[in-house]
C-alpha positions in Angstrom: 0.0 0.0 0.0 1.2 3.5 -0.8 0.7 6.8 0.8 -1.3 9.3 -1.4 0.8 11.4 -3.7 3.8 9.0 -3.7 5.2 7.1 -6.6 5.3 3.4 -6.4 8.6 1.8 -5.2 11.0 0.9 -7.9 12.8 -2.4 -7.7 16.4 -2.7 -8.7 15.4 -4.6 -11.9 12.3 -2.5 -13.0 12.4 -1.1 -16.5 12.6 2.6 -17.1 9.1 2.6 -18.7 7.6 1.6 -15.3 8.8 4.8 -13.7 6.1 7.0 -15.1 2.6 6.5 -13.5 -0.7 7.6 -15.0 -2.5 10.6 -13.7 -5.6 10.2 -11.5 -7.9 11.2 -14.4 -6.5 8.5 -16.6 -6.8 5.6 -14.0 -9.1 2.7 -15.4 -11.7 1.1 -13.1 -10.3 -1.7 -10.8 -10.8 -5.3 -12.0 -10.6 -8.2 -9.5 -7.8 -10.7 -10.2 -10.0 -13.7 -9.2 -13.8 -13.4 -9.5 -15.7 -14.3 -6.3 -17.5 -17.2 -8.0 -14.3 -18.8 -9.1 -12.7 -18.3 -5.7 -15.6 -19.9 -3.8 -15.8 -22.8 -6.3 -12.1 -23.6 -5.6 -12.6 -23.9 -1.9 -12.7 -27.6 -0.7 -15.9 -28.9 0.8 -16.0 -28.6 4.6 -16.0 -31.9 6.4 -17.8 -32.6 9.7 -14.8 -34.5 11.0 -12.4 -32.0 12.6 -9.7 -34.6 12.7 -9.8 -35.4 9.0 -6.6 -34.5 7.1 -6.7 -31.5 4.9 -7.0 -32.3 1.2 -4.4 -30.7 -1.1 -5.6 -27.8 -3.2 -5.9 -28.6 -6.9 -3.3 -27.1 -9.2 -2.5 -27.1 -12.8 -1.3 -30.6 -13.7 -0.9 -32.5 -16.9 -3.9 -34.2 -18.3 -2.7 -37.7 -17.4 -1.6 -36.8 -13.8 -3.4 -38.4 -10.9 -6.2 -36.4 -9.5 -5.4 -36.9 -5.8 -2.4 -37.5 -3.6 -3.6 -41.0 -2.9 -3.9 -41.8 -6.5 -0.4 -40.4 -7.1 1.0 -42.6 -4.4 -0.7 -45.7 -5.8 0.1 -45.0 -9.4 2.9 -47.2 -10.9 6.2 -45.5 -11.8 6.8 -45.7 -15.4 10.1 -47.2 -16.5 12.7 -44.6 -17.3 11.0 -41.8 -15.5 13.6 -41.7 -12.6 17.1 -40.4 -13.1 19.9 -42.9 -13.0 21.6 -43.3 -9.6 24.8 -41.3 -9.0 28.0 -43.4 -8.9 29.5 -43.7 -5.3 32.5 -41.5 -4.6 35.5 -43.9 -3.9 36.9 -41.4 -1.4 33.7 -41.5 0.7 33.7 -45.2 0.6 37.1 -45.5 2.3 37.2 -46.0 6.2 37.9 -42.9 8.4 41.4 -42.3 9.5 42.2 -42.8 13.2 42.2 -39.7 15.4 45.7 -40.3 16.5 47.0 -39.7 13.0 45.7 -36.1 12.9 48.1 -33.2 13.4 46.8 -31.4 16.5 49.5 -28.7 16.6 47.7 -25.3 16.3 48.5 -23.2 13.4 50.8 -20.3 14.1 49.5 -16.9 13.4 51.3 -14.3 11.3 52.1 -12.3 14.4 53.7 -15.3 16.1 55.8 -16.0 13.1 56.9 -12.3 12.9 57.7 -12.3 16.6 59.8 -15.4 16.3 61.7 -14.0 13.3 62.1 -10.5 14.8 65.5 -10.3 16.5 65.7 -9.1 20.1 67.0 -5.7 20.9 70.0 -5.8 23.4 70.6 -3.0 25.8 72.7 -2.2 28.8 71.6 -0.3 31.9 73.4 2.5 33.6 72.4 4.1 36.9 73.7 7.5 37.9 73.4 9.5 41.1 72.4 6.7 43.5 75.8 5.3 44.4 76.6 8.2 46.9 73.4 7.3 48.7 74.3 3.5 48.8 71.1 2.8 46.9 72.6 1.2 43.8 72.3 -2.4 45.0 68.7 -1.9 46.2 67.8 -0.3 42.9 69.4 -3.1 40.9 67.4 -5.7 42.9 64.1 -4.0 42.0 64.8 -2.5 38.6 62.5 -3.4 35.6 65.5 -2.8 33.3 67.6 -5.2 35.2 64.8 -7.8 35.4 64.7 -7.7 31.6 68.2 -9.1 31.5 69.3 -6.7 28.8 66.9 -7.9 26.1 63.7 -6.4 24.8 61.4 -6.7 21.7 61.8 -3.0 20.7 62.9 0.4 21.9 59.4 1.2 23.1 59.6 -1.6 25.6 63.0 -0.4 26.9 61.6 3.1 27.3 58.6 1.8 29.3 60.9 -0.1 31.6 63.1 3.0 32.0 60.0 5.1 33.1 59.2 2.4 35.7 62.8 2.8 37.0 62.5 6.6 37.2 59.6 6.1 39.7 61.6 3.5 41.5 64.6 5.8 41.9 62.4 8.6 43.3 60.8 6.2 45.8 64.2 5.0 47.0 65.5 8.6 47.4 62.4 9.6 49.4 62.9 6.5 51.7 66.1 8.2 52.8 64.6 11.6 53.2 65.3 13.2 49.8 61.8 14.3 49.0 62.9 16.7 46.3 64.7 14.0 44.4 64.0 13.6 40.7 65.0 11.0 38.1 65.0 11.0 34.3 65.8 8.3 31.8 67.4 8.5 28.4 67.9 5.9 25.6 71.0 6.2 23.5 72.7 4.1 20.9 76.0 2.6 22.0 78.8 4.0 19.8 79.7 1.5 17.1 76.3 -0.1 16.9 75.0 -0.9 13.5 72.3 1.5 12.1 70.5 0.9 8.8 71.0 3.5 6.1 68.2 5.4 4.4 66.7 3.1 1.7 69.0 0.3 2.6 67.9 -3.1 3.8 67.5 -3.3 7.6 70.6 -4.3 9.4 70.6 -6.2 12.7 69.5 -3.8 15.5 72.4 -2.2 17.4 72.9 -2.3 21.1 71.5 0.6 23.1 72.1 2.1 26.5 69.3 2.9 29.0 70.4 5.5 31.5 68.6 6.4 34.7 69.9 9.6 36.2 68.9 10.5 39.7 69.3 13.9 41.4 68.6 13.6 45.2 68.5 17.3 46.1 68.6 18.3 49.7 67.8 15.9 52.5 64.8 16.6 54.8 65.3 16.3 58.6 63.0 16.2 61.5 62.1 19.7 62.7 59.8 18.8 65.6 58.5 15.6 67.2 55.1 15.5 68.7 53.6 12.4 70.4 50.0 12.5 71.2 49.2 9.8 73.8 47.4 9.3 77.1 49.4 9.8 80.4 51.7 7.0 81.2 53.9 5.8 84.0 56.6 7.0 83.8 55.4 10.2 82.1 57.9 10.1 79.2 57.5 6.4 78.5 56.3 6.7 74.9 58.7 9.4 73.9 61.6 7.5 75.6 60.8 4.4 73.6 60.5 6.4 70.3 64.2 6.6 69.3 63.9 9.7 67.1 65.4 13.1 67.7 65.2 16.5 66.1 67.7 16.8 63.3 67.5 13.1 62.3 67.0 12.5 58.5 63.4 11.5 57.7 64.4 8.0 56.6 61.5 5.5 56.2 63.4 2.6 57.8 64.5 4.8 60.8 60.9 6.1 61.4 59.2 2.8 60.9 61.7 1.1 63.2 61.2 3.7 65.9 57.4 3.2 65.7 57.8 -0.5 65.9 60.0 -0.1 68.9 57.1 1.7 70.7 54.7 -1.2 69.8 57.3 -3.7 71.1 58.5 -2.0 74.3 55.3 -0.7 75.8 53.7 -4.1 76.2 56.8 -5.1 78.1 56.2 -2.3 80.6 52.5 -2.7 81.4 50.7 -1.6 78.3 49.5 -4.7 76.4 46.9 -3.0 74.3 49.0 -0.2 72.8 48.1 0.9 69.2 50.4 3.1 67.2 48.4 5.3 64.8 49.3 6.8 61.4 52.1 9.3 61.5 51.8 12.8 59.9 54.8 14.6 58.5 54.4 18.2 57.4 57.3 19.1 55.1 58.6 22.7 54.6 60.2 23.1 51.2 62.1 26.2 52.2 63.8 24.9 55.4 63.8 21.2 54.3 62.4 20.3 57.7 59.5 18.1 58.6 57.2 18.3 61.6 56.5 14.8 62.8 53.3 13.9 64.7 52.5 10.4 66.0 49.2 9.4 67.7 49.6 6.6 70.2 46.7 4.9 72.0 48.4 3.3 75.0 45.4 1.6 76.5 45.2 1.0 80.3 48.3 0.3 82.3 47.8 -3.4 83.3 48.8 -6.1 85.8 48.6 -9.8 85.4 45.3 -11.4 86.5 44.1 -15.0 86.2 44.4 -17.6 83.5 41.5 -18.6 81.4 41.2 -21.4 78.8 39.1 -22.6 76.0 39.3 -25.1 73.2 40.5 -28.7 73.6 41.1 -29.3 77.3 44.6 -30.9 77.2 45.5 -29.2 80.5 43.1 -27.9 83.1 43.6 -24.6 84.8 45.4 -26.3 87.8 48.1 -27.6 85.6 48.2 -24.5 83.4 49.1 -22.4 86.5 52.3 -24.4 86.8 53.9 -22.7 83.8 53.8 -18.9 84.3 56.9 -17.2 85.6 54.9 -14.3 87.0 52.5 -13.8 89.8 49.0 -12.3 89.9 49.3 -8.5 90.5 52.7 -8.1 88.9 53.0 -5.4 86.2 52.2 -6.9 82.7 55.2 -7.9 80.6 54.7 -9.3 77.1 58.0 -11.3 77.5 56.4 -13.3 80.3 53.4 -14.0 78.1 55.6 -15.2 75.3 57.6 -17.4 77.7 54.3 -19.0 78.8 53.4 -19.7 75.2 56.8 -21.2 74.4 56.7 -23.4 77.5 53.3 -24.8 76.5 54.5 -25.4 73.0 57.6 -27.3 74.3 55.3 -30.0 75.9 54.7 -31.3 72.4 51.0 -31.9 73.2 49.4 -29.1 71.1 48.8 -28.6 67.4 48.5 -24.9 68.2 48.4 -22.8 71.4 47.5 -19.2 71.7 48.0 -16.9 74.7 46.6 -13.3 74.6 45.6 -10.7 77.2 42.0 -10.0 77.8 40.6 -6.9 79.5 38.5 -7.4 82.6 37.7 -3.9 83.8 38.8 -5.0 87.3 41.0 -2.6 89.2 44.5 -3.7 90.1 47.2 -2.2 92.3 48.6 1.3 91.7 45.7 2.3 89.4 46.2 -0.5 86.9 43.6 -2.7 85.3 43.8 -6.5 85.9 44.3 -8.4 82.6 43.6 -12.1 82.3 45.4 -14.4 79.9 43.2 -16.4 77.5 44.9 -19.7 76.6 43.3 -21.3 73.5 44.3 -25.0 73.3 44.2 -27.2 70.2 45.1 -30.8 71.0 47.9 -32.4 69.0 49.2 -36.0 68.7 50.3 -37.7 72.0 52.2 -40.6 70.5 55.6 -40.4 68.9 58.5 -42.6 67.7 62.1 -41.5 68.0 65.5 -43.0 67.3 69.2 -42.4 67.2 72.3 -44.1 65.8 75.9 -43.6 66.9 79.3 -45.1 66.4 82.4 -44.9 68.6 85.6 -46.9 68.3 85.7 -49.5 71.0 82.0 -49.1 71.6 80.8 -50.0 68.1 77.5 -49.1 66.6 74.6 -48.4 68.8 71.0 -47.7 67.7 68.2 -46.7 70.1 64.5 -46.5 69.4 61.7 -45.3 71.7 57.9 -45.2 71.6 56.4 -42.5 73.8 52.9 -41.7 74.8 53.4 -38.2 76.2 50.0 -38.0 78.0 49.2 -41.5 78.9 48.7 -40.4 82.6 47.4 -36.8 82.4 48.7 -34.3 82.9 52.0 -34.9 81.1 52.5 -38.4 82.4 54.4 -40.2 79.7 54.8 -43.9 79.1 58.1 -44.7 77.4 59.1 -48.0 75.8 62.7 -48.3 74.6 65.1 -50.7 72.9 68.8 -50.6 72.4 70.5 -52.7 69.7 74.3 -52.5 69.1 77.4 -54.5 68.5 78.3 -54.3 72.2 75.1 -53.4 74.0 71.5 -54.7 73.8 68.6 -53.9 76.1 64.9 -53.1 76.8 63.4 -50.6 79.1 60.1 -49.2 80.2 59.6 -45.9 81.9 57.2 -43.4 83.4 58.0 -39.7 83.2 56.0 -36.7 84.5 57.2 -33.4 83.3 56.3 -30.1 85.0 55.4 -32.1 88.1 54.0 -29.5 90.5 56.6 -27.0 89.3 57.7 -25.9 85.9 60.7 -27.9 84.5 60.6 -30.4 87.4 60.6 -34.0 86.1 59.8 -37.2 88.0 60.8 -40.4 86.3 60.8 -44.2 87.1 62.6 -46.7 84.9 63.0 -50.5 84.7 65.6 -51.8 82.4 67.4 -55.0 81.4 70.7 -54.8 79.5 73.4 -57.0 78.1 76.8 -55.3 77.7 79.9 -56.7 76.1 83.0 -54.4 76.5 86.7 -55.0 76.8 86.5 -54.2 80.4 83.6 -56.5 81.3 80.7 -58.4 80.1 77.5 -58.0 82.1 73.8 -58.9 82.4 72.1 -56.1 84.3 68.7 -55.4 85.7 67.9 -51.9 87.0 65.1 -50.1 88.8 65.7 -46.4 89.2 63.9 -43.2 90.1 64.9 -39.6 89.6 63.6 -36.1 90.4 65.3 -33.3 88.5 65.0 -29.6 88.0 66.4 -29.0 84.6 67.4 -26.2 82.2 65.7 -26.0 78.8 66.4 -24.0 75.7 63.5 -21.8 76.6 64.7 -21.2 80.2 68.3 -21.9 80.9 68.7 -21.7 84.7 71.9 -20.8 86.6 71.4 -23.6 89.1 69.9 -27.1 88.5 69.9 -30.3 90.4 68.9 -34.0 90.3 68.6 -36.8 92.9 67.2 -40.2 93.0 67.8 -43.9 93.7 69.2 -46.9 91.8 68.6 -50.6 92.6 70.9 -52.7 90.4 71.4 -56.5 90.1 74.2 -57.5 87.8 76.2 -60.6 86.8 79.5 -59.6 85.4 82.8 -61.0 84.3 85.6 -59.7 86.6 89.3 -60.4 86.7 90.3 -62.2 89.9 93.9 -61.3 90.8 94.2 -64.2 93.2 93.1 -66.7 90.5 94.9 -64.7 87.8 91.9 -65.1 85.4 88.4 -63.8 84.8 85.5 -65.2 86.7 81.8 -64.3 86.9 80.3 -62.7 90.0 76.9 -61.4 90.9 76.6 -58.0 92.6 73.7 -56.1 94.2 74.1 -52.3 94.3 71.9 -49.7 96.0 72.8 -46.1 95.2 71.5 -42.6 96.0 73.0 -40.4 93.2 72.8 -36.7 93.3 74.0 -33.9 91.0 74.3 -30.1 91.2 75.1 -27.9 88.1 76.0 -24.3 88.2 75.7 -22.9 84.7 76.9 -19.5 83.5 77.2 -20.3 79.8 75.3 -18.4 77.2 73.6 -21.4 75.4 72.5 -24.8 76.6 73.2 -26.8 73.4 76.1 -24.9 71.8 77.8 -22.5 74.3 80.2 -19.9 73.0 81.0 -18.0 76.2 80.8 -18.6 80.0 81.4 -21.6 82.1 79.8 -24.5 83.9 80.6 -26.4 87.2 79.2 -29.8 88.0 79.4 -32.0 91.0 78.2 -35.6 91.1 78.0 -37.4 94.4 76.6 -40.9 95.0 76.6 -42.8 98.3 76.4 -46.5 97.4 76.3 -50.0 98.9 77.6 -53.1 97.1 76.6 -56.6 98.2 78.8 -59.4 97.0 79.5 -61.8 99.8 79.4 -58.9 102.2 77.9 -55.4 102.5 80.4 -52.7 101.5 79.3 -49.0 101.6 81.3 -46.5 99.7 81.1 -43.2 97.9 81.6 -42.0 94.3 82.4 -38.4 93.5 83.0 -36.6 90.2 83.8 -32.9 89.6 83.8 -31.3 86.2 84.5 -27.7 85.0 84.0 -26.4 81.4 84.8 -23.0 80.0 84.1 -21.3 76.7 86.0 -18.3 75.5 85.1 -16.4 72.2 88.2 -15.3 70.3 86.3 -13.9 67.3 82.7 -14.2 66.1 83.7 -17.4 64.3 86.2 -18.9 66.7 85.6 -20.2 70.2 88.2 -21.9 72.5 86.6 -24.5 74.7 88.2 -26.4 77.6 87.2 -29.1 80.1 88.7 -30.6 83.2 87.3 -33.6 85.1 88.4 -35.5 88.2 86.7 -38.5 90.0 87.2 -40.6 93.0 85.7 -43.7 94.6 86.4 -44.0 98.3 85.6 -46.4 101.1 86.1 -49.7 99.3 88.8 -51.7 97.6 88.8 -51.7 93.8 88.4 -55.5 93.6 85.3 -55.4 95.7 83.5 -53.1 93.2 81.4 -54.3 90.4 83.4 -53.6 87.2 80.5 -51.6 85.8 80.8 -49.2 88.8 84.5 -48.4 88.3 86.2 -45.5 86.5 87.6 -45.9 83.0 89.1 -43.5 80.5 89.0 -43.4 76.7 86.2 -42.9 74.1 84.2 -40.1 72.5 83.3 -38.4 75.8 86.7 -38.9 77.4 90.1 -39.1 75.8 89.6 -39.4 72.0 92.0 -41.5 70.1 91.6 -44.4 72.5 89.0 -47.1 72.5 86.0 -46.9 74.8 87.0 -47.7 78.4 90.5 -48.7 77.3 92.5 -46.3 79.5 93.4 -47.3 83.0 94.9 -50.4 84.8 95.1 -53.5 82.6 95.2 -57.2 83.4 98.7 -58.5 84.4 100.8 -59.9 81.6 101.0 -63.2 83.4 97.3 -63.7 82.6 98.1 -64.1 78.9 98.6 -67.4 77.3 101.8 -67.6 75.2 101.6 -68.7 71.6 103.6 -71.6 70.1 106.8 -69.6 70.2 106.3 -68.5 73.8 105.3 -64.9 72.8 102.4 -63.0 74.3 100.4 -60.2 72.6 100.1 -57.2 74.9 97.2 -56.0 72.8 95.1 -58.8 74.4 95.4 -57.3 77.8 91.9 -56.1 78.9 91.2 -53.1 81.2 90.2 -53.7 84.8 89.2 -50.2 85.8 90.2 -48.0 88.7 89.0 -45.9 91.6 90.1 -42.5 90.3 90.1 -40.5 87.1 91.5 -37.3 85.6 90.8 -35.9 82.1 91.2 -32.6 80.2 90.2 -31.4 76.7 90.9 -28.3 74.6 89.0 -27.5 71.4 89.2 -24.7 68.9 85.7 -24.4 67.5 85.7 -22.6 64.1 82.3 -22.1 62.5 81.4 -20.9 59.0 77.7 -20.8 58.3 76.1 -24.1 59.3 79.4 -26.0 59.3 82.4 -26.0 61.6 85.9 -27.4 62.0 87.2 -28.4 65.4 90.8 -29.4 66.1 91.3 -30.8 69.6 93.7 -32.4 72.0 92.6 -34.6 75.0 94.5 -36.1 77.9 93.9 -38.3 80.9 93.9 -41.7 82.5 92.3 -43.9 85.2 94.1 -45.1 88.3 93.9 -47.8 90.9 94.4 -45.3 93.7 91.6 -43.4 95.5 92.9 -40.0 94.2 94.1 -39.4 90.6 97.7 -38.9 89.8 99.4 -36.6 87.3 101.8 -39.1 85.8 101.2 -41.6 83.0 98.8 -39.3 81.2 97.7 -40.5 77.8 97.1 -38.0 75.0 95.1 -38.0 71.9 94.6 -35.4 69.1 92.5 -35.0 66.1 90.1 -32.9 64.1 86.3 -32.9 63.9 83.5 -31.6 61.7 80.3 -30.0 62.8 77.0 -29.6 61.1 74.8 -27.2 63.1 71.1 -27.8 63.3 68.2 -26.3 65.4 68.5 -29.2 67.9 72.3 -29.0 68.3 75.4 -29.8 66.3 76.0 -33.2 64.6 79.5 -34.3 65.4 82.1 -36.3 63.5 85.6 -36.6 65.2 88.7 -38.4 64.0 91.5 -38.8 66.5 94.8 -40.7 67.0 96.6 -41.5 70.2 99.9 -39.5 70.7 101.5 -41.9 73.1 99.7 -45.2 72.5 100.2 -48.5 74.3 100.3 -51.9 72.6 96.8 -52.6 71.3 95.6 -49.0 71.0 94.2 -48.1 67.6 96.0 -45.9 65.2 92.8 -44.0 64.2 89.5 -43.7 66.2 86.2 -42.4 64.8 83.3 -40.9 66.7 79.8 -40.0 65.4 77.3 -38.3 67.7 74.9 -35.4 68.3 76.0 -32.5 70.4 79.4 -31.0 71.3 81.9 -33.2 73.1 81.3 -30.9 76.2 
């Protein structure tokens, strides 16, 4: 339909004669395309069945065509009326290729190909102006140009990296107080680099130099320091713990470190809830000074209150109160809180443990507020397996394994099952141990053991029941004075040399002992001391039963010292002397006598090889009437003296330790100064967080017949 007064649309293929349209006066009357009678006659008859299919409308067909679709379907197909079938394509008839034979490598784009074929642009980086500020190394570690390793796709990429380094240089200068510092970058061609001529084919790109030039300007310094905080005790506490002064450069590290010091030191002096706010520094460009303001919310001055707990109840409050090294009402000190946390961690019974102060609002002494400590417990595994392996010349290989249930008898009551397997020692033991028994670091233990020992000095089957109470040092809390005391009940059957019979016989001994120990420790480290000294006294009243009851006493005194020569070199020395009094040597069980030699004694000699030996007359001559003095076995003595000197040189986690040892054991009650045996050697150390691992190789300097030429010792911990 058209709007009045418009021309009919012209199609793209309409002839030119169709463009002109007749005028309204010349328009003929409209004639219907299909007369109504013909249209109605063509309509199909209406069926009463609404589900009946529609009949096709009649259309012009050849005279011999079927009248209806049904007739057409039933009409026979005349021969030759269908086109001949198309011949099958032989390619389509072939089976499909397996998927594995297809090339699955993606096609490379043109850009990828161009990028691969485009040579990299090499460049060198030069930094100017930062060396006087000692910032060159820090700049190089963070530089985008340096990170590119001197290669880029094009000069635009080099320029982008140089702009990044401009901003880096400015930041570094500001961190030292140079707030007017500027930096610019330039890109220049290195002299001698190839440059393509106009109209010539491109030559390989030449090497360029990226230069970052920094100009620090004047340094800004603190003009005033203003701390805004609540009143404290003492009044200048916050300002005193903020180690800044007027005239100091406004260095980021200096300022941040001073603020961190406030956050660290105030909780150690009664302010556990201190919060250091955001600083404000107002810079004056004319005077190059900065006015520094620091808001500090100190919170209430606090004293220790009670302990609380939540989470897994490994320890109840009664046992938790064994650990603190402070009393209720004492001024709060964060170091004591950290110590409490570390002590709980050291029990090994927690997966995690948290200790934090909690405000109570309860008034404490001297205007303070009482602060409780909330202990959040998360239970860890109670069972563990442990083991160790060592080797000493004369003692052979010894391996130990232990199973421990650390909380079998709560709280901290451990069940320990152990086994020893070695070339010269085998045994089983079962023990009970309660740590922190009524007092922190006090340990109560009971042990039952059965052992078989085969040494040059004796061979023994021993059963032992022992108990011990000790107050010990730990890596967390090294104490100046520690002690231990207990009892031993020993039954042992041993081989012993009978001088009357001039041969070895077996005898059974019963021993009851009350051993005690006191240690005075002024060294700086429990596991690896480098300065200070230690004094130790062991005293044990004992009674031996073998045919008769014979009381006697054993005493041993030891002193060690550590003297740092440099940060890497420490001289260490030890002296030891022991005595057994009140009994004849031959009435003592061989296992209770003193011997010298071995990794913890005089290195270079076999374990327990130093001291009196069997008489030569006890040896059986060979066919030629000769005797081998190396076959003489030690019989032990009643006294002992030893000394050791080490030079411990450490580099990183490793160390070298040359050493010299000396000493001997004697039949007399008191040790003598003659007939000392010396050994020397060198050792290696590997330092770990649980102590150094030790390997020592030594040789005797004045050996006796039968002493080894070389002795090897493997162990954990220093020799002393």
